[in-house]
C-alpha positions in Angstrom: 0.3 0.1 -0.1 1.2 3.7 -0.7 2.0 6.1 1.7 -0.8 8.3 0.5 -3.1 5.4 0.7 -2.5 4.7 3.9 -3.0 8.2 5.1 -6.3 7.8 3.3 -7.4 5.0 5.2 -6.5 6.4 8.5 -8.6 9.2 7.6 -11.8 7.4 6.8 -11.1 5.3 10.0 -11.5 8.5 12.2 -14.1 10.0 10.6 -16.3 6.9 10.9 -15.6 6.0 14.2 -15.4 9.0 16.7 -14.7 7.0 19.9 -11.2 6.4 18.2 -10.6 10.0 17.1 -11.2 11.1 20.8 -9.3 8.4 22.3 -5.9 8.8 19.7 -7.0 12.5 20.3 -6.3 12.4 24.0 -3.2 10.2 24.0 -1.6 12.9 21.6 -2.4 15.7 23.8 -1.2 13.3 26.9 1.8 12.4 25.3 2.7 16.5 24.3 1.5 17.3 28.1 4.1 15.1 29.2 6.4 16.0 27.2 6.3 19.5 27.7 6.0 18.8 31.3 9.4 16.8 31.6 11.3 19.2 29.2 9.9 22.5 31.8 9.8 20.7 35.2 13.5 18.8 35.1 16.0 21.4 35.9 19.2 21.2 34.0 22.1 20.8 35.9 24.2 23.9 36.2 28.3 22.8 36.3 30.4 25.2 38.4 34.4 24.7 38.5 35.7 24.5 42.0 39.0 23.2 42.3 41.8 20.7 41.0 42.3 17.6 42.5 45.9 17.8 43.3 46.7 14.3 45.4 44.6 10.6 45.4 45.8 8.9 48.6 45.4 5.2 48.7 45.3 3.2 51.9 45.4 -0.1 51.7 46.1 -0.9 54.6 43.7 0.6 57.5 45.6 2.8 59.5 48.7 2.2 57.2 50.3 4.8 55.2 49.0 6.2 52.2 50.1 5.6 48.6 50.3 8.3 46.6 49.0 7.8 42.6 48.8 9.8 39.6 45.6 8.2 38.4 43.2 5.8 40.4 39.9 3.9 39.9 37.0 5.3 41.9 35.3 2.6 42.2 31.9 1.7 44.7 34.0 0.7 47.6 36.6 3.5 47.5 40.1 4.2 45.0 42.0 1.1 43.1 45.4 1.8 41.6 46.5 -2.1 40.3 46.4 -4.6 43.0 46.1 -1.8 45.4 42.6 -1.3 47.1 41.6 1.6 49.6 41.3 -0.2 52.8 41.3 -3.5 51.9 43.7 -5.1 54.1 43.3 -5.3 57.8 44.8 -5.8 61.2 43.1 -8.1 63.7 44.1 -9.4 67.1 43.9 -13.1 67.1 40.1 -13.2 67.8 39.4 -11.1 64.7 39.0 -7.2 66.2 40.1 -4.6 64.3 43.6 -2.7 65.2 43.9 1.0 63.9 46.4 4.2 65.0 44.1 4.4 67.7 45.5 1.7 69.9 48.9 0.7 67.9 50.0 4.5 66.6 52.9 3.2 65.0 50.9 1.4 62.4 50.7 4.6 60.4 54.6 4.2 59.7 54.0 0.9 57.6 53.3 0.8 54.0 52.0 -1.7 52.2 52.6 -1.9 48.2 52.0 -4.3 45.8 54.8 -5.7 43.3 54.5 -8.4 40.4 51.9 -10.5 42.2 53.4 -10.2 45.8 52.3 -7.8 48.9 55.4 -6.1 50.5 54.9 -4.8 53.9 57.6 -2.2 55.4 58.2 -0.3 58.5 60.9 1.3 59.9 64.2 -0.8 61.2 62.1 -3.7 59.6 63.5 -5.7 57.0 60.9 -5.9 53.8 58.3 -8.8 54.0 57.1 -10.2 50.5 53.6 -13.2 50.4 51.6 -13.9 47.5 48.9 -11.2 46.8 46.5 -14.4 46.5 46.8 -17.1 48.8 43.4 -19.4 47.8 45.0 -22.0 50.5 44.4 -19.9 53.4 41.3 -19.4 55.5 39.2 -16.4 56.0 38.0 -15.3 59.4 35.5 -13.5 60.7 36.3 -10.3 61.7 34.9 -7.4 63.7 35.2 -3.2 62.0 33.7 -1.5 65.2 30.2 -3.0 65.6 30.0 -4.8 62.2 30.7 -8.3 60.9 33.1 -8.8 58.3 35.7 -11.2 56.6 38.9 -11.5 55.5 41.5 -13.7 54.3 44.2 -14.6 56.9 47.8 -13.1 55.2 49.7 -15.9 56.3 51.9 -16.8 59.6 54.6 -14.8 58.0 52.9 -11.4 57.7 51.5 -12.2 61.5 55.1 -12.3 62.7 56.0 -9.7 60.8 53.8 -7.5 62.5 53.7 -8.7 65.8 58.1 -8.3 65.6 57.4 -4.4 64.6 54.6 -3.6 67.2 56.5 -5.0 69.8 53.5 -6.3 71.8 53.4 -9.4 73.7 49.9 -10.1 71.7 50.0 -11.6 68.4 48.6 -10.0 65.5 47.3 -11.2 62.1 46.8 -9.7 58.5 43.4 -9.8 56.6 42.6 -9.1 53.1 39.3 -8.4 51.9 38.5 -10.3 48.6 35.8 -9.1 46.3 33.6 -12.2 46.7 33.1 -11.6 50.2 30.0 -9.7 51.8 30.8 -6.1 52.7 29.4 -3.9 55.1 26.4 -2.1 55.3 27.3 1.6 55.5 23.7 2.0 56.7 24.2 0.0 59.5 27.2 2.6 61.0 25.4 5.7 60.2 21.8 5.9 59.2 22.6 8.9 56.8 23.9 6.5 54.1 22.0 5.2 51.4 21.0 1.1 51.7 22.7 0.1 49.4 25.6 1.6 49.9 28.6 -0.5 51.5 32.8 -0.5 52.6 35.3 -2.7 53.3 37.4 -1.5 56.3 37.0 1.8 55.5 34.8 3.6 59.1 31.9 4.5 57.1 32.2 5.7 53.5 34.3 4.7 50.2 35.5 8.4 49.5 36.6 11.0 52.2 37.5 14.5 50.3 39.5 17.7 51.7 41.3 20.4 50.4 44.6 22.0 50.9 43.2 25.8 52.1 41.3 23.9 54.7 44.6 22.2 56.0 46.1 25.2 55.7 43.4 27.2 57.3 44.1 24.4 60.6 47.9 24.9 60.5 47.6 28.5 60.6 46.0 28.0 64.3 48.5 25.0 65.4 51.8 25.7 66.5 53.0 23.2 64.3 51.5 23.0 61.0 49.8 19.4 59.7 49.8 18.2 56.6 46.8 16.4 54.7 48.0 13.0 55.1 47.2 12.9 59.0 43.4 13.6 57.9 43.7 9.9 55.6 41.4 11.6 52.5 41.1 9.6 49.3 40.8 13.2 47.6 42.9 16.0 48.0 41.1 19.6 46.2 43.4 22.7 45.2 42.5 26.1 44.1 39.5 26.9 46.4 38.7 28.5 49.8 38.9 26.7 53.1 35.9 24.5 53.6 34.3 25.3 50.8 33.8 21.5 50.1 31.6 21.8 53.0 28.8 22.7 50.3 29.7 20.5 47.6 26.5 17.8 47.4 27.3 16.5 44.2 30.6 16.4 42.1 31.8 15.6 39.0 35.8 14.6 38.7 36.6 13.3 35.4 34.2 10.8 34.4 33.6 10.2 38.1 30.2 11.3 39.8 30.1 12.0 43.8 27.6 12.8 46.2 28.0 14.3 49.4 26.6 12.4 52.5 27.8 14.1 55.8 30.9 15.4 57.3 34.0 13.9 58.7 33.6 13.7 62.1 37.0 14.0 63.9 38.2 11.6 67.1 41.6 11.0 68.4 43.4 8.8 65.6 44.2 12.7 64.3 46.4 13.6 67.0 48.3 10.5 65.6 51.6 12.4 63.8 51.7 10.7 60.7 55.6 11.0 60.3 56.9 10.0 63.6 54.1 7.5 65.0 53.5 9.2 68.4 50.2 10.0 69.6 49.8 13.4 71.5 46.3 12.8 72.2 45.7 16.3 71.8 46.5 19.0 68.7 45.2 19.2 66.4 42.1 17.7 67.7 41.9 20.1 70.2 42.2 23.2 67.9 38.9 21.2 65.5 37.0 21.5 68.9 37.5 25.0 68.9 35.9 26.0 65.7 34.3 23.5 63.9 32.0 21.9 65.8 28.4 20.9 64.2 25.1 23.1 64.8 22.9 22.2 67.5 20.7 20.4 65.4 23.2 17.8 64.2 24.5 16.8 67.7 22.5 13.6 67.8 24.6 12.8 64.1 28.2 14.3 65.1 27.9 14.4 69.1 30.9 16.6 70.3 33.4 15.2 67.4 34.5 18.1 65.1 33.7 18.1 61.5 36.9 18.0 58.9 36.6 16.6 55.0 33.4 15.6 53.8 32.4 11.6 53.2 31.0 11.3 49.7 29.5 8.0 48.2 30.4 6.9 44.2 27.1 7.5 42.1 29.0 6.9 38.7 32.6 4.7 38.4 35.6 5.9 36.4 38.6 7.5 36.2 40.0 10.0 38.3 43.6 11.8 37.9 46.0 14.7 39.2 45.1 17.4 37.9 41.3 16.9 36.8 39.0 19.9 37.4 36.4 19.6 40.2 32.9 20.6 39.2 29.9 21.4 41.6 26.9 19.9 40.2 23.5 21.6 41.5 19.6 22.5 39.3 
């Protein structure tokens, strides 16, 4: 049938069937209305440049030394570079309870890297220990991170002896590794502000922590001795912005990555551990932060008396991050 014949048939049908005409006409009006409504009700995104990525820091071992990288994958569970993934190794006691720099400040001097399918452990006055990244015959143990249960693959007796010797304690320490097939911890079970589907491995609560250099500089200006960003263990460090500008960035686009702010990062005693010496002062910079970075009274049920420094984000869209990437604030 030719195109003109089809048109004539349609017109003829509508002329002889008013009900069909009304239905088709009504559907057309509805579709038009929906289209216009979507066009005018959906607010377009506004994109504003707010800074530049100056550092990307992965902390493979919880409480261990940071590994600075020029490029990283930003995954739902945090930053990843090769076999190094953020907070995927954990020191535990023999009964599986986590050990951090809060209890063992010298942990901050331990570096964990990966090379040629091996994990490398280094620390002051210690010989480097290398052991296979994959140890499928090692047992999977149940661990406790704060109040949440999680598993980890035991890294072996050599790693245990190395850590026990380094920390110089009478008790035995072991190290475990979180593997992709293991069940992660639900962030919302730790902090209800997080969406129900968000998960973390051995991080405290969120997969990505973002902090600006200017905020650290502002704090340092109030201290007798300056501090560095490494003390606060961020994932992403931002430059070229005002102090605490990151507090107001609800949604960010960095490279191909989209981040969503969930809450501020409440700070604890761990900030008083010097990342260069492994010595805990139990005072600064925490005392100074408490003098000017406490939450609003309406948020005390969330943060209590912890000062706020840095912002916790979830990953809305995974992708690649690079040092030098421009940071854009998204608003609607």
